[in-house]
C-alpha positions in Angstrom: 22.8 -10.0 107.9 22.8 -8.6 104.4 20.7 -10.6 102.0 21.2 -10.3 98.2 19.6 -7.2 96.7 17.3 -8.8 94.1 15.1 -7.4 91.4 12.0 -9.5 90.9 10.9 -9.1 87.3 7.2 -10.1 87.0 5.7 -10.9 83.6 2.3 -9.2 83.3 1.8 -9.9 79.6 -1.5 -11.0 78.2 -0.3 -14.7 78.1 0.0 -14.7 81.9 -3.4 -15.4 83.3 -4.6 -13.6 86.5 -4.6 -17.1 88.1 -0.9 -17.6 87.3 -0.1 -14.0 88.3 -1.8 -14.7 91.7 0.2 -17.9 92.0 3.5 -16.0 91.3 2.6 -13.4 93.9 1.8 -16.2 96.5 5.2 -17.7 95.8 6.9 -14.3 96.0 5.2 -13.6 99.4 7.5 -16.2 101.0 10.5 -14.3 99.7 9.1 -11.0 100.9 9.1 -12.4 104.5 12.9 -12.8 104.3 14.2 -10.2 101.9 13.6 -6.7 100.7 13.2 -6.9 97.0 12.5 -4.6 94.1 9.4 -5.5 92.0 9.7 -4.6 88.3 6.6 -5.4 86.2 7.0 -5.9 82.4 5.2 -7.0 79.3 6.5 -5.8 75.9 7.8 -2.7 77.7 9.4 -2.0 81.0 10.3 1.2 82.8 12.4 1.7 85.9 9.9 4.3 87.1 7.4 1.5 87.6 9.7 -0.4 90.0 8.7 -0.5 93.6 10.3 -1.9 96.8 8.7 -4.7 98.7 10.1 -4.4 102.2 10.8 -7.4 104.4 7.7 -8.4 106.3 5.2 -6.1 104.4 2.2 -7.4 102.5 1.6 -4.8 99.8 -1.4 -4.8 97.5 -0.4 -6.5 94.3 -2.2 -5.5 91.1 -1.8 -6.2 87.4 -0.4 -3.0 85.8 0.3 -4.4 82.3 -1.2 -6.8 79.8 0.4 -6.5 76.3 2.9 -8.8 74.5 6.1 -10.1 76.1 9.7 -9.0 75.5 12.2 -10.1 78.1 14.8 -7.8 76.6 12.8 -4.9 78.0 13.4 -5.6 81.7 16.9 -7.0 80.9 17.8 -3.6 79.3 16.4 -1.8 82.4 18.4 -4.0 84.7 21.6 -3.5 82.6 21.1 0.3 82.7 20.3 0.6 86.4 21.9 -2.4 88.2 24.9 -0.5 89.4 23.0 2.6 90.6 20.3 0.5 92.4 22.7 -2.2 93.8 20.7 -5.1 92.1 22.9 -8.2 92.5 20.5 -10.7 90.8 17.3 -10.8 88.8 14.5 -13.3 89.3 12.1 -13.4 86.3 8.7 -14.9 87.0 7.0 -15.7 83.6 5.3 -18.2 81.5 8.4 -18.3 79.3 6.5 -17.3 76.1 8.9 -14.8 74.6 12.2 -14.7 72.7 15.5 -15.4 74.3 16.8 -12.1 75.9 20.2 -10.7 75.5 23.0 -10.7 78.0 22.2 -9.5 81.5 24.9 -7.9 83.8 23.6 -9.7 86.9 22.7 -13.4 87.3 19.2 -14.3 86.1 16.9 -17.0 87.5 13.7 -18.0 85.7 10.6 -19.1 87.7 8.0 -20.6 85.4 4.4 -21.5 86.0 3.3 -25.1 86.3 3.8 -26.9 83.0 5.5 -23.9 81.4 8.9 -23.9 79.7 11.1 -21.3 78.1 10.4 -20.6 74.5 14.1 -21.1 73.8 15.9 -24.3 74.9 19.5 -23.4 75.2 20.4 -21.5 78.4 23.0 -21.8 81.1 20.7 -19.9 83.5 18.8 -21.6 86.3 15.2 -22.4 85.5 12.6 -23.4 88.2 9.1 -24.6 87.4 6.5 -24.2 90.1 5.3 -27.6 91.2 1.8 -28.3 89.9 0.9 -30.2 93.1 1.8 -27.3 95.4 -1.3 -25.6 96.6 -1.6 -22.0 95.3 -2.6 -19.7 98.1 -4.1 -16.9 96.2 -5.1 -14.1 98.5 -8.3 -12.1 98.2 -7.8 -8.7 96.8 -4.5 -9.5 95.1 -5.8 -8.8 91.7 
């Protein structure tokens, strides 16, 4: 069965703590058991060359590769430029939401925010999910 080809856009800006990043990776691990997904890290910049594929059932080593400001237009522009060639059908942004509202995205966007976080902009017709504060974070040794 073909699952959707997703690109998972991970905010690694300075406002995202290592603890929150570990929480994001723990949440994503559940997806990685069911789907093959492309991981695309970003902060104020984003390059398609930094994308890598997390294959179904694998447990890759996950490390912070960025730490600057935040610009969600940077990954949106990469997605818009490469979605057709890569086959990306949807984008999941994991972030603390502390950036300006991005421009139009060619594929549907879903926003996953850390506990207590919200998007810096209030008007959106895109789906926004906030990680439940009471859910136990299962951070894994060596993930950061």
